[in-house]
DSSP file (Angstrom, degrees, kcal/mol; ACC not computed):
  #  RESIDUE AA STRUCTURE BP1 BP2  ACC     N-H-->O    O-->H-N    N-H-->O    O-->H-N    TCO  KAPPA ALPHA  PHI   PSI    X-CA   Y-CA   Z-CA
    1    1 A M     >        0   0    0      0, 0.0     4,-2.3     0, 0.0     5,-0.2   0.000 360.0 360.0 360.0 -37.8   11.6   -1.4    1.2
    2    2 A I  H  >  +     0   0    0      1,-0.2     4,-2.3     2,-0.2     5,-0.2   0.864 360.0  54.5 -65.3 -34.0    9.9   -4.3   -0.6
    3    3 A V  H  > S+     0   0    0     40,-0.2     4,-2.2     2,-0.2    -1,-0.2   0.930 110.2  44.8 -65.6 -45.1    6.7   -3.5    1.4
    4    4 A L  H  > S+     0   0    0      2,-0.2     4,-2.5     1,-0.2    -2,-0.2   0.877 112.5  51.6 -68.0 -37.0    6.7    0.1    0.2
    5    5 A A  H  X S+     0   0    0     -4,-2.3     4,-2.6     2,-0.2    -1,-0.2   0.904 110.2  49.9 -65.0 -39.9    7.4   -0.9   -3.4
    6    6 A G  H  X S+     0   0    0     -4,-2.3     4,-2.6     2,-0.2    34,-0.3   0.901 110.2  50.6 -63.4 -41.0    4.6   -3.4   -3.3
    7    7 A L  H  X S+     0   0    0     -4,-2.2     4,-2.4    32,-0.2     5,-0.2   0.944 112.7  45.4 -61.2 -48.3    2.2   -0.7   -1.9
    8    8 A A  H  X S+     0   0    0     -4,-2.5     4,-2.2     1,-0.2    -2,-0.2   0.908 114.5  48.1 -63.6 -42.3    3.2    1.7   -4.7
    9    9 A L  H  X S+     0   0    0     -4,-2.6     4,-2.6     1,-0.2     5,-0.2   0.907 112.4  49.3 -65.2 -41.4    2.9   -1.0   -7.4
   10   10 A G  H  X S+     0   0    0     -4,-2.6     4,-2.8     2,-0.2    26,-0.4   0.901 110.9  48.8 -65.2 -41.8   -0.5   -2.1   -6.1
   11   11 A V  H  X S+     0   0    0     -4,-2.4     4,-2.4    24,-0.2     5,-0.2   0.924 114.1  46.5 -63.8 -43.9   -1.9    1.4   -6.0
   12   12 A A  H  X S+     0   0    0     -4,-2.2     4,-2.2    -5,-0.2    -2,-0.2   0.927 115.8  44.8 -65.0 -44.2   -0.7    2.1   -9.5
   13   13 A W  H  X S+     0   0    0     -4,-2.6     4,-2.6     2,-0.2    -2,-0.2   0.908 113.9  49.2 -68.5 -41.6   -2.0   -1.1  -10.9
   14   14 A G  H  X S+     0   0    0     -4,-2.8     4,-2.3    -5,-0.2    18,-0.3   0.914 112.8  47.4 -64.1 -43.0   -5.3   -0.9   -9.1
   15   15 A G  H  X S+     0   0    0     -4,-2.4     4,-2.2    -5,-0.2    -2,-0.2   0.909 113.4  48.1 -64.1 -41.8   -5.9    2.7  -10.3
   16   16 A F  H  X S+     0   0    0     -4,-2.2     4,-2.5    -5,-0.2    -2,-0.2   0.918 111.9  49.5 -64.2 -43.3   -5.0    1.8  -13.8
   17   17 A L  H  X S+     0   0    0     -4,-2.6     4,-1.8     1,-0.2    -2,-0.2   0.910 111.9  47.5 -64.5 -42.8   -7.2   -1.2  -13.9
   18   18 A A  H  <>S+     0   0    0     -4,-2.3     5,-2.6     1,-0.2    -1,-0.2   0.895 113.0  48.7 -66.4 -38.9  -10.2    0.7  -12.5
   19   19 A R  H ><5S+     0   0    0     -4,-2.2     3,-1.3     1,-0.2    -2,-0.2   0.899 109.6  52.6 -66.7 -38.9   -9.7    3.5  -15.0
   20   20 A K  H 3<5S+     0   0    0     -4,-2.5    -1,-0.2     1,-0.3    -2,-0.2   0.847 107.5  52.4 -64.0 -34.3   -9.4    1.0  -17.9
   21   21 A R  T 3<5S-     0   0    0     -4,-1.8    -1,-0.3    -5,-0.2    -2,-0.2   0.412 122.5-106.3 -84.4   2.8  -12.7   -0.6  -16.8
   22   22 A G  T < 5 +     0   0    0     -3,-1.3    -3,-0.2    -4,-0.2    -2,-0.1   0.779  61.5 162.2  84.6  27.8  -14.4    2.8  -16.9
   23   23 A G      < -     0   0    0     -5,-2.6    -1,-0.2    -6,-0.1     2,-0.0  -0.395  34.7-122.4 -80.6 157.2  -14.8    3.4  -13.1
   24   24 A N     >  -     0   0    0     -2,-0.1     4,-2.4     1,-0.0     5,-0.2  -0.172  44.8 -79.9 -84.6-172.4  -15.4    6.8  -11.5
   25   25 A R  H  > S+     0   0    0      1,-0.2     4,-2.3     2,-0.2     5,-0.2   0.878 130.7  49.3 -61.0 -39.8  -13.2    8.4   -8.9
   26   26 A L  H  > S+     0   0    0      2,-0.2     4,-2.4     1,-0.2    -1,-0.2   0.880 110.5  50.6 -69.2 -36.6  -14.5    6.3   -6.0
   27   27 A D  H  > S+     0   0    0      2,-0.2     4,-2.7     1,-0.2     5,-0.2   0.924 111.2  48.9 -62.9 -43.7  -14.1    3.1   -8.0
   28   28 A I  H  X S+     0   0    0     -4,-2.4     4,-2.5     1,-0.2    -2,-0.2   0.909 112.0  48.9 -62.6 -42.1  -10.5    4.0   -8.8
   29   29 A A  H  X S+     0   0    0     -4,-2.3     4,-2.4    -5,-0.2    -1,-0.2   0.900 112.1  48.5 -65.3 -40.5   -9.8    4.9   -5.2
   30   30 A Q  H  X S+     0   0    0     -4,-2.4     4,-2.7     2,-0.2     5,-0.2   0.927 113.4  46.1 -67.6 -44.6  -11.3    1.6   -4.0
   31   31 A Y  H  X S+     0   0    0     -4,-2.7     4,-2.9     2,-0.2     5,-0.3   0.923 113.0  50.9 -62.2 -43.6   -9.3   -0.5   -6.5
   32   32 A A  H  X S+     0   0    0     -4,-2.5     4,-2.2   -18,-0.3    -2,-0.2   0.914 112.9  45.5 -62.0 -42.7   -6.1    1.4   -5.6
   33   33 A A  H  X S+     0   0    0     -4,-2.4     4,-2.4     2,-0.2     5,-0.2   0.928 115.0  47.2 -66.5 -44.8   -6.6    0.8   -1.9
   34   34 A G  H  X S+     0   0    0     -4,-2.7     4,-2.2     2,-0.2    -2,-0.2   0.936 116.3  42.2 -63.7 -47.9   -7.5   -2.9   -2.3
   35   35 A F  H  X S+     0   0    0     -4,-2.9     4,-2.7    -5,-0.2     5,-0.3   0.877 113.0  55.1 -67.7 -36.4   -4.6   -3.6   -4.6
   36   36 A G  H  X S+     0   0    0     -4,-2.2     4,-2.1   -26,-0.4    -2,-0.2   0.929 110.4  44.7 -61.4 -45.4   -2.3   -1.5   -2.5
   37   37 A I  H  X S+     0   0    0     -4,-2.4     4,-2.3     2,-0.2    -2,-0.2   0.918 114.3  49.4 -65.0 -43.5   -3.1   -3.5    0.6
   38   38 A A  H  X S+     0   0    0     -4,-2.2     4,-2.1     1,-0.2    -2,-0.2   0.928 114.2  43.6 -63.3 -45.9   -2.9   -6.8   -1.2
   39   39 A F  H  X S+     0   0    0     -4,-2.7     4,-2.5     2,-0.2   -32,-0.2   0.837 111.3  55.5 -70.5 -31.6    0.5   -6.1   -2.7
   40   40 A M  H  X S+     0   0    0     -4,-2.1     4,-2.0   -34,-0.3    -1,-0.2   0.919 109.1  47.1 -65.5 -42.6    1.8   -4.6    0.5
   41   41 A L  H  X S+     0   0    0     -4,-2.3     4,-2.2     2,-0.2    -2,-0.2   0.900 111.3  51.4 -64.7 -40.4    0.9   -7.9    2.3
   42   42 A L  H  X S+     0   0    0     -4,-2.1     4,-2.2     1,-0.2    -2,-0.2   0.916 109.9  50.0 -61.5 -42.7    2.6   -9.8   -0.4
   43   43 A G  H  X S+     0   0    0     -4,-2.5     4,-2.4     2,-0.2   -40,-0.2   0.851 107.5  54.7 -63.5 -35.0    5.7   -7.7    0.0
   44   44 A L  H  X S+     0   0    0     -4,-2.0     4,-2.4     2,-0.2    -2,-0.2   0.927 109.2  46.5 -63.8 -45.4    5.6   -8.3    3.7
   45   45 A F  H  X S+     0   0    0     -4,-2.2     4,-2.5     2,-0.2    -2,-0.2   0.888 112.1  50.9 -65.1 -38.4    5.7  -12.0    3.2
   46   46 A V  H  X S+     0   0    0     -4,-2.2     4,-2.7     2,-0.2    -2,-0.2   0.916 110.2  50.2 -63.9 -42.4    8.5  -11.8    0.7
   47   47 A T  H  X S+     0   0    0     -4,-2.4     4,-2.6     2,-0.2    -2,-0.2   0.923 111.3  47.8 -61.4 -45.1   10.5   -9.7    3.1
   48   48 A I  H  X S+     0   0    0     -4,-2.4     4,-2.2     1,-0.2    -2,-0.2   0.919 112.6  49.5 -62.4 -43.5   10.0  -12.2    5.9
   49   49 A F  H  X S+     0   0    0     -4,-2.5     4,-2.1     2,-0.2    -2,-0.2   0.925 112.4  47.0 -61.6 -45.6   11.0  -15.0    3.6
   50   50 A V  H  X S+     0   0    0     -4,-2.7     4,-1.8     1,-0.2    -2,-0.2   0.912 111.7  50.8 -64.8 -42.9   14.1  -13.3    2.4
   51   51 A E  H  X S+     0   0    0     -4,-2.6     4,-0.7     1,-0.2    -1,-0.2   0.905 113.4  44.8 -61.6 -42.0   15.1  -12.3    5.9
   52   52 A R  H  < S+     0   0    0     -4,-2.2     3,-0.3     1,-0.2    -1,-0.2   0.831 111.6  53.2 -72.5 -31.2   14.7  -15.9    7.1
   53   53 A A  H  < S+     0   0    0     -4,-2.1    -1,-0.2     1,-0.2    -2,-0.2   0.817 107.8  51.0 -72.8 -30.2   16.5  -17.3    4.1
   54   54 A L  H  <        0   0    0     -4,-1.8    -1,-0.2     1,-0.2    -2,-0.2   0.612 360.0 360.0 -84.4 -12.1   19.6  -15.1    4.6
   55   55 A T     <        0   0    0     -4,-0.7    -1,-0.2    -3,-0.3    -2,-0.2   0.449 360.0 360.0-103.2 360.0   20.1  -16.0    8.3
């Protein structure tokens, strides 16, 4: 669940940031994909850490 939340948050933040900086549709899509992947990986590491901490 944390991974999917990270993906959604990253896509939203990346799209917002690109739109704020005046990017076109492709810029917004690229920022959304990049931030989505980065936040998804961060969520994966958080999930692994939490799972190992609870066992």
